[in-house]
C-alpha positions in Angstrom: 186.2 49.3 76.6 189.0 46.5 77.3 192.6 47.6 75.9 195.0 45.1 74.7 198.4 45.3 73.4 201.4 43.3 72.1 205.0 43.5 71.5 207.5 42.1 69.1 211.3 42.6 68.8 213.3 41.6 65.8 217.2 41.9 65.9 219.2 41.0 63.0 217.5 37.2 62.4 216.6 36.4 66.0 213.1 37.1 66.6 211.4 37.3 70.2 207.9 37.6 70.7 206.0 38.8 73.8 202.2 38.6 74.3 200.8 40.7 77.1 197.1 41.9 77.8 195.7 44.8 80.0 192.4 46.4 80.7 192.7 49.9 81.1 185.6 69.9 45.8 188.1 72.0 46.1 188.3 74.9 48.3 186.6 78.0 46.5 188.8 80.1 44.2 188.1 83.5 42.5 188.6 83.7 38.7 191.8 85.4 39.4 193.2 82.9 42.4 195.1 84.2 45.0 198.7 82.6 45.6 200.1 81.7 49.0 203.6 80.3 50.0 203.9 76.8 51.4 207.0 75.2 53.1 207.2 71.6 52.5 208.2 69.6 55.6 209.1 66.5 53.7 210.3 65.8 50.3 207.5 65.4 47.9 207.0 64.8 44.1 205.5 67.1 41.7 202.5 65.6 39.5 200.5 66.4 36.3 197.2 65.5 37.8 196.0 65.3 41.7 195.9 61.9 43.4 199.4 61.2 42.3 199.4 60.5 38.7 201.7 61.8 36.1 205.1 61.5 37.9 207.2 64.5 37.6 210.4 65.6 39.7 210.9 65.6 43.4 211.0 68.5 45.4 213.3 69.1 48.6 212.2 69.2 51.8 212.4 72.8 53.3 211.5 74.2 50.1 208.9 77.0 49.6 206.0 76.6 46.7 203.7 78.8 45.3 200.3 77.6 45.5 197.1 78.5 43.6 194.5 76.1 44.6 194.0 73.7 47.6 191.6 70.4 47.7 189.8 69.4 50.7 192.1 66.3 50.5 195.1 68.5 50.8 195.9 68.4 47.2 197.6 71.5 46.3 198.2 73.0 42.5 201.3 75.1 42.1 201.8 78.1 40.0 202.8 76.3 36.9 199.9 73.9 37.3 201.6 71.1 38.7 200.1 69.3 41.5 201.7 68.2 45.0 200.8 67.1 48.5 203.3 67.8 51.3 205.2 64.5 52.1 203.8 62.7 48.9 206.2 61.0 46.6 203.9 58.3 45.3 207.1 56.1 45.0 205.1 53.1 46.9 201.5 51.5 46.6 199.6 49.6 49.3 197.3 46.7 47.9 194.9 45.5 50.9 193.6 42.8 48.6 194.1 40.6 45.6 194.7 42.8 42.6 194.1 42.1 39.0 196.7 42.7 36.7 197.2 44.0 33.0 199.7 44.1 30.3 198.9 47.3 28.7 197.0 50.7 29.2 196.7 51.8 26.0 193.8 50.3 23.5 192.5 47.0 24.6 193.0 46.1 28.2 194.6 42.5 28.5 194.4 41.0 32.0 197.0 38.6 32.9 197.3 35.2 34.7 199.1 37.3 37.7 197.1 38.5 40.8 199.2 40.6 42.9 199.1 39.6 46.7 198.5 42.1 49.2 201.3 44.1 50.6 203.6 47.3 49.4 204.9 47.5 45.8 207.6 49.8 44.1 205.9 52.2 41.4 207.4 52.8 38.0 204.8 54.7 36.2 201.5 56.3 37.2 199.5 58.1 34.6 196.6 60.8 34.8 194.2 58.3 33.6 194.6 56.5 36.8 196.7 53.8 35.7 199.5 52.7 38.2 202.6 50.3 36.8 204.3 48.1 39.7 206.8 46.0 39.8 207.0 42.2 40.9 210.4 41.2 40.8 211.8 41.7 37.4 208.4 41.6 35.9 205.9 45.0 35.8 202.1 45.0 35.8 199.5 47.6 35.2 196.8 48.0 37.8 193.8 50.1 38.3 193.4 50.1 41.9 195.4 50.6 45.3 196.3 53.4 47.6 199.6 55.1 47.7 201.3 54.4 51.0 201.9 58.0 51.4 198.3 59.1 51.3 197.8 57.2 54.7 199.5 59.9 56.5 196.3 61.6 56.8 194.5 58.9 58.5 196.6 58.6 61.5 195.5 60.9 64.6 198.7 63.1 64.2 198.2 64.9 67.9 198.2 61.4 69.9 201.0 60.1 67.4 203.1 63.3 68.1 202.2 63.0 71.8 203.6 59.5 72.2 206.7 60.3 70.5 207.3 63.0 72.7 206.5 60.6 75.5 209.0 58.1 74.3 211.7 60.6 74.0 211.2 61.7 77.5 211.3 58.2 78.8 214.7 57.7 77.0 216.1 60.9 78.4 215.1 59.5 81.8 217.5 56.7 81.0 220.1 59.0 79.6 219.4 57.3 75.9 219.3 59.4 72.6 216.1 60.2 71.3 214.5 58.6 68.4 213.6 60.7 65.3 209.9 60.4 63.9 210.5 58.8 60.5 208.0 59.7 57.7 207.9 56.3 56.1 207.8 54.1 59.6 204.8 56.6 60.5 202.9 55.6 57.2 203.7 52.2 57.7 202.6 52.4 61.3 199.3 53.9 60.4 198.8 51.5 57.5 199.3 48.6 60.4 196.7 50.0 62.5 194.0 50.6 60.0 194.6 46.9 58.7 194.1 45.5 62.2 190.6 48.2 62.4 189.4 47.2 59.0 189.9 43.2 59.2 189.3 42.9 62.6 192.1 41.4 64.2 194.8 42.1 66.6 198.3 40.3 66.0 201.6 41.0 64.8 200.5 38.6 61.5 197.8 40.1 59.4 195.5 37.7 57.9 196.0 39.8 54.6 199.8 40.2 54.1 201.5 38.3 56.5 204.0 39.4 59.3 204.3 42.9 60.1 207.8 43.4 58.7 206.7 42.2 55.3 205.7 46.0 55.2 209.4 47.1 55.8 210.6 44.7 53.2 207.9 45.6 50.4 208.8 49.2 51.0 212.7 48.6 50.8 213.1 50.1 54.2 216.7 49.3 54.8 217.4 48.6 58.9 219.2 45.2 60.4 217.1 46.1 63.3 213.4 46.5 63.9 210.6 45.9 66.9 206.9 46.6 66.8 204.5 47.4 69.7 200.7 47.4 68.9 197.9 48.3 71.4 194.2 48.5 71.2 191.2 50.2 73.3 192.5 52.9 74.7 191.5 56.6 74.4 194.6 58.7 75.1 198.1 59.3 74.1 199.2 58.9 77.9 197.3 55.6 78.6 198.5 54.1 75.1 202.2 55.1 76.7 201.0 53.7 80.3 200.0 50.7 78.8 203.2 49.9 76.9 205.8 51.1 79.7 204.0 48.7 82.4 205.0 45.8 80.3 208.3 44.7 80.3 208.6 43.5 76.6 207.1 46.9 75.2 209.3 49.0 77.4 212.5 47.2 76.2 211.6 48.4 73.0 210.8 51.7 73.7 214.3 52.2 76.0 216.2 50.2 73.5 219.4 51.7 72.7 219.6 50.2 69.2 216.8 52.3 67.9 217.4 55.4 66.3 213.8 55.8 64.5 210.3 55.7 65.2 206.6 55.5 63.6 203.4 55.6 65.4 200.2 55.2 64.0 197.1 55.8 66.1 193.7 55.1 64.2 190.3 55.9 65.8 188.1 53.3 64.9 184.7 52.9 63.1 181.5 51.8 64.8 182.1 48.0 63.5 185.6 47.7 64.6 186.5 45.5 67.7 188.3 48.2 69.5 187.7 51.9 69.8 191.2 52.8 68.6 194.4 50.9 67.4 197.8 51.9 68.0 201.3 50.7 66.5 205.0 51.8 66.9 207.4 50.9 64.6 211.4 50.9 65.7 214.4 51.1 63.7 218.0 51.1 63.8 
């Protein structure tokens, strides 16, 4: 299957765009559940209900928590009956389509005239009945649908993503550049980018759903004054993705830029109806 890739770099307000083509239920538990100790790799929020509802305090990374139950989708119930998912904070939600908003969640549900456009929104509240309160400017709205940004981490091919990050830093080492650090938020945004291209059957730095790729950075309040994106599609391995990017001057420039300190990589293996068998995104930031 044909492989394809593109690259974009943004530095401050200057934008350079280069186009290039290439061919190339819960787990079973006993009545007296056994406990296990889990060390969190990222900061994670506690919830009163699994799925990201009923927001509680945030638990720091590297903290060990006692777990009494684990679900198939990786939600864990703590010893004090709270729910947690490693790396899940529930602070941002991604809407992949126009979404109806409501004024309140108790009693009669009153729709507003405002429909939220696709993109990322800040979550201010989420209750156990499945309602989520988001902010748009100075106003707040309740919605019934949407997927937390953090949950997209499970849709990426972690093995390939890690291999690509390692390859990036090997290439940077050859040029005596400092390594880039794998950033959890950039990783989730990169996966969203790849998922969006797969689901909506397009290949571009501009989504027909939410516009420019860097709208995701803005919506998630990611602070950086320099960012760039490489995208590719149709490759089968981490090495083939990296070879495609490194053999293109523009993509190579992103990978070897001394300005960048962080990276997120999102590799999504496609479903049967997708245009390409896989989609890959690299997002770099200072």
